C-alpha positions in Angstrom: 9.9 -15.5 3.2 7.2 -18.0 2.5 3.6 -18.3 1.2 1.3 -20.6 3.1 -1.7 -21.9 1.1 -4.8 -23.8 2.0 -7.2 -24.9 -0.7 -11.0 -25.3 -0.1 -12.8 -27.7 -2.4 -16.4 -29.0 -2.0 -16.7 -27.3 1.5 -13.5 -29.2 2.7 -10.5 -27.2 3.7 -7.2 -28.9 2.8 -3.9 -29.1 4.7 -1.5 -26.2 4.4 1.3 -26.2 1.9 4.2 -23.7 1.9 6.1 -22.1 -1.0 9.0 -19.7 -1.0 8.2 -16.1 -1.8 10.5 -16.1 -4.8 10.0 -16.5 -8.6 10.6 -20.2 -8.3 8.2 -20.6 -5.4 5.6 -18.6 -7.4 5.8 -21.0 -10.3 5.5 -24.0 -8.0 2.5 -22.4 -6.3 0.8 -21.7 -9.6 1.4 -25.3 -10.7 -0.1 -26.5 -7.4 -3.4 -24.6 -7.7 -3.7 -24.6 -11.5 -6.9 -26.2 -12.8 -9.0 -26.4 -16.0 -11.7 -24.9 -13.9 -11.6 -21.3 -12.5 -9.7 -20.9 -9.3 -10.3 -18.0 -6.9 -7.4 -17.0 -4.7 -7.5 -14.6 -1.8 -4.4 -13.1 -0.3 -3.6 -10.5 2.3 -1.8 -7.3 1.4 1.6 -7.2 3.3 3.7 -4.2 2.5 5.3 -4.9 -0.9 5.8 -8.7 -0.2 2.6 -9.6 -1.9 3.2 -7.6 -5.1 5.1 -10.0 -7.3 3.0 -13.1 -6.4 -0.2 -11.1 -7.0 0.9 -10.0 -10.5 2.1 -13.6 -11.3 -1.3 -15.1 -10.3 -3.2 -12.4 -12.1 -1.4 -13.2 -15.3 -2.2 -16.9 -15.1 -5.2 -18.3 -17.0 -8.2 -19.5 -14.9 -7.0 -17.8 -11.7 -8.8 -14.9 -10.2 -7.2 -12.9 -7.4 -8.7 -10.9 -4.6 -6.4 -8.7 -2.4 -7.8 -8.2 1.1 -7.0 -5.4 3.5 -5.3 -6.9 6.6 -7.7 -5.0 8.8 -10.7 -6.6 7.1 -9.3 -10.1 7.3 -8.4 -9.6 11.0 -12.0 -8.6 11.8 -13.3 -11.5 9.7 -11.1 -13.8 11.7 -12.5 -12.4 15.0 -16.0 -12.9 13.7 -15.2 -16.6 13.2 -14.0 -16.7 16.8 -10.5 -17.8 15.7 -8.4 -18.2 18.8 -5.0 -18.8 17.4 -2.8 -16.6 15.1 -0.6 -18.7 12.9 0.1 -18.8 9.1 -1.8 -22.0 8.9 -4.9 -20.5 10.6 -4.6 -17.3 8.6 -4.6 -19.3 5.3 -7.8 -21.1 6.4 -9.4 -17.8 7.3 -8.6 -16.3 3.9 -10.0 -19.4 2.2 -13.3 -18.9 4.1 -13.2 -15.2 3.3 -13.0 -16.0 -0.4 -16.0 -18.3 -0.1 -18.3 -16.2 2.1 -17.6 -12.6 1.2 -18.2 -10.7 -2.1 -15.3 -11.6 -4.4 -13.8 -8.4 -5.8 -11.2 -9.2 -8.5 -7.9 -7.4 -8.3 -6.9 -5.3 -11.2 -3.2 -5.3 -12.1 -1.7 -1.8 -12.3 0.3 -0.8 -15.3 4.2 -0.9 -15.2 4.4 2.9 -15.2 2.0 3.0 -12.2 4.2 0.6 -10.2 7.3 2.7 -11.1 5.7 6.0 -10.1 4.6 4.6 -6.7 8.1 3.2 -6.1 9.7 6.6 -6.8 7.1 8.4 -4.7 7.5 6.2 -1.7 11.3 6.4 -1.8 11.1 10.2 -2.0 8.8 10.1 1.1 11.3 7.9 3.0 14.3 10.2 2.1 12.4 13.3 2.9 11.5 11.9 6.4 15.2 11.0 7.0 16.3 14.5 5.9 13.9 16.1 8.3 15.0 13.9 11.2 18.7 14.8 10.4 17.9 18.5 10.2 16.2 18.3 13.7 19.3 16.5 15.1 21.6 19.2 13.5 19.4 21.9 15.1 19.7 20.3 18.5 23.5 19.9 18.1 23.9 23.6 17.4 22.7 24.4 20.9 25.3 22.1 22.5 28.7 23.9 22.7 30.6 20.7 23.0 29.5 19.2 19.7 32.6 18.7 17.5 32.6 20.6 14.2 33.3 17.4 12.4 29.9 16.0 13.5 27.9 19.0 12.4 29.8 19.1 9.1 29.0 15.4 8.6 25.3 16.0 9.2 25.3 18.8 6.7 27.0 16.6 4.1 24.3 13.9 4.7 21.5 16.4 4.4 22.9 17.6 1.0 23.2 14.0 -0.2 19.5 13.4 0.8 18.5 16.5 -1.1 20.5 15.4 -4.2 18.8 12.0 -4.1 15.4 13.5 -3.7 16.0 15.8 -6.6 17.2 12.9 -8.8 14.3 10.7 -7.9 11.8 13.5 -8.4 13.2 14.0 -11.9 12.8 10.3 -12.6 9.2 10.4 -11.4 8.4 13.3 -13.6 9.8 11.4 -16.6 7.5 8.5 -15.8 4.5 10.9 -15.6 5.4 12.6 -18.9 5.8 9.2 -20.6 2.0 8.7 -21.0 -0.7 11.2 -21.8 -3.0 9.8 -19.1 -0.5 10.4 -16.3 0.5 13.7 -17.7 -3.1 14.9 -17.8 -3.8 13.8 -14.3 -0.6 15.5 -13.0 -1.5 18.8 -14.7 -5.0 18.7 -13.2 -3.6 18.1 -9.7 -1.0 20.9 -9.9 -3.7 23.2 -11.1 -5.3 22.9 -7.7 -4.3 25.6 -5.2 -1.8 24.3 -2.7 -0.6 21.3 -4.7 2.8 21.6 -6.5 5.1 18.9 -8.0 6.1 17.3 -4.7 2.6 16.8 -3.4 1.2 15.8 -6.8 3.8 13.1 -7.2 3.0 11.6 -3.8 -0.8 11.8 -4.3 -0.7 10.4 -7.9 1.8 7.7 -6.8 -0.9 6.2 -4.6 -4.0 6.9 -6.7 -2.7 5.2 -9.9 -2.8 1.9 -8.1 -6.6 2.1 -7.7 -9.3 0.8 -10.2 -10.5 3.5 -12.5 -14.2 2.8 -11.8 -14.3 3.9 -8.2 -16.9 6.4 -7.0 -16.1 9.7 -5.2 -17.0 8.1 -1.8 -14.8 5.2 -2.4 -11.8 7.5 -3.2 -12.4 9.4 0.0 -12.7 6.1 2.0 -9.5 4.8 0.4 -7.7 7.9 1.9 -9.3 7.3 5.3 -11.0 10.7 5.1 -14.6 9.4 5.3 -16.5 10.6 8.4 -16.9 8.0 11.2 -20.0 8.5 13.3 -20.1 7.0 16.8 -23.6 6.7 18.3 -25.2 4.2 20.7 -28.7 4.7 22.0 -29.5 8.1 23.4 -26.6 8.5 25.8 -23.5 8.1 23.6 -23.0 10.5 20.8 -19.3 11.2 20.2 -17.9 13.8 17.9 -17.7 12.6 14.2 -14.1 12.2 13.1 -12.4 10.9 10.0 -12.0 7.1 10.0 -8.3 7.0 9.2 -9.1 3.5 7.9 -7.3 4.0 4.6 -4.0 4.8 2.9 -1.9 6.7 5.4 0.6 7.9 2.8 -2.1 9.5 0.7 -3.7 11.1 3.8 -0.3 12.5 4.8 0.3 13.8 1.2 -2.9 15.7 1.4 -2.3 17.3 4.8 0.1 20.1 3.9 -1.8 21.2 0.8 -5.0 21.3 2.8 
């Protein structure tokens, strides 16, 4: 509901100030931190709640934005021996992060990329709910006392989910076909064995949010598919596994095709 901000100037950390996480609050925040000099602002990714403010800040002159993975900011806070966990403390930690760590400027995705990701994630949600309902219906079929009205209702809900998924899939394909870049990427993906429309929409919906200049290793790391070695001295040498320190939705989308 709110954005807590702390400004660090000349090695001095100011008091916290709060703004509502609304369009009005965003304008007030931008006015508060605006300066003739360049301002660097670091915020933590929180679901979709950071999206609008990040875009608003990115579109403001003299403001550079860095978006931090919550896992990275948490470990940075632990390295500072921070004992408390409050919005005020977190804002101070992020200010320190912006000062001490390499500043990687956030690149705003295009409008079509945001649309595609929204369609993709909603399709994932509906598919998960449909699968859950199918499992419930399967269990009900083994119980003789289940009223027919209940099983009929479940069947109707499943059909509604399927209709919604079909409709949103059609909308996602329209977004993909609206630009040559997305269309070419989609055609390349579906040319890969095991990847059809459903998987390609999910994979592309996550990848379009990334900067275009990433290396192959960075793409793999973003999906959490990079190998994680665990060795210590001569006695501990555990089996290497994937890190899973990345985008869970992208990793899930790749599972069935793999």
